[in-house]
C-alpha positions in Angstrom: -24.9 97.5 -156.1 -26.2 97.4 -152.6 -24.7 95.9 -149.5 -27.7 93.7 -149.0 -26.9 91.8 -152.2 -23.9 90.3 -150.4 -26.1 88.6 -147.9 -27.5 85.2 -148.8 -31.1 85.4 -147.8 -33.5 82.5 -147.3 -35.5 81.4 -150.3 -38.9 83.1 -151.0 -40.8 79.9 -150.2 -39.0 79.5 -146.9 -39.5 83.2 -146.1 -43.2 83.1 -146.6 -43.6 79.8 -144.8 -41.5 80.6 -141.7 -41.7 84.4 -141.3 -44.6 85.7 -139.2 -47.1 87.7 -141.2 -46.3 90.9 -139.4 -42.8 90.7 -141.0 -43.6 89.0 -144.3 -46.8 91.1 -145.1 -47.7 89.0 -148.2 -50.4 91.4 -149.2 -47.7 94.1 -149.8 -44.5 92.2 -150.5 -45.8 89.9 -153.2 -46.4 92.8 -155.5 -43.6 95.2 -154.5 -40.1 93.8 -154.8 -38.5 96.6 -152.7 -40.9 95.9 -149.8 -40.2 92.2 -150.2 -36.5 92.8 -149.9 -36.9 95.0 -146.9 -39.1 92.3 -145.2 -36.6 89.6 -146.0 -33.9 91.7 -144.5 -36.0 92.3 -141.4 -36.6 88.5 -141.1 -32.9 87.9 -141.5 -32.1 90.4 -138.7 -34.7 88.7 -136.4 -33.2 85.3 -137.0 -29.6 86.6 -136.4 -30.7 88.2 -133.1 -32.4 85.0 -132.0 -29.3 83.0 -133.0 -27.0 85.4 -131.1 -29.1 85.0 -128.0 -29.0 81.2 -128.3 -25.3 81.4 -128.7 -24.9 83.4 -125.5 -27.1 80.9 -123.7 -24.9 78.0 -125.0 -21.7 79.8 -123.9 -23.1 80.1 -120.4 -24.0 76.5 -120.3 -20.6 75.5 -121.6 -18.9 77.6 -118.9 -21.0 75.9 -116.2 -20.1 72.4 -117.5 -16.4 73.3 -117.7 -16.5 74.4 -114.1 -18.2 71.1 -113.1 -15.5 69.2 -115.0 -12.8 71.1 -113.2 -14.3 70.3 -109.8 -14.6 66.6 -110.7 -10.9 66.6 -111.9 -9.8 68.1 -108.7 -11.7 65.4 -106.7 -10.3 62.6 -108.8 -6.7 63.9 -108.5 -7.1 64.1 -104.7 -8.5 60.5 -104.6 -5.2 58.8 -105.5 -3.3 60.0 -102.4 -6.2 58.9 -100.2 -6.2 55.5 -101.8 -2.5 55.2 -101.3 -2.8 56.0 -97.6 -5.6 53.4 -97.2 -3.5 50.8 -99.0 -0.6 51.4 -96.6 
């Protein structure tokens, strides 16, 4: 058994429809199962790299939003004493 057998790869139909031809190489991979598996693993790696990059971008956006929320909370908490002084 090989380690790659533990990875759930996309279906062959999805692989050939979504993967670029430089990775899928249908002229070679349709007749050679070993090359097909290698190409599917390459595609899986590309997808995981892309998702990891997207994840990092989302984390950056999340941090920015959390900072904005903190600033707004501070403003709102300082608003109550000012309102009290105006009422007096």
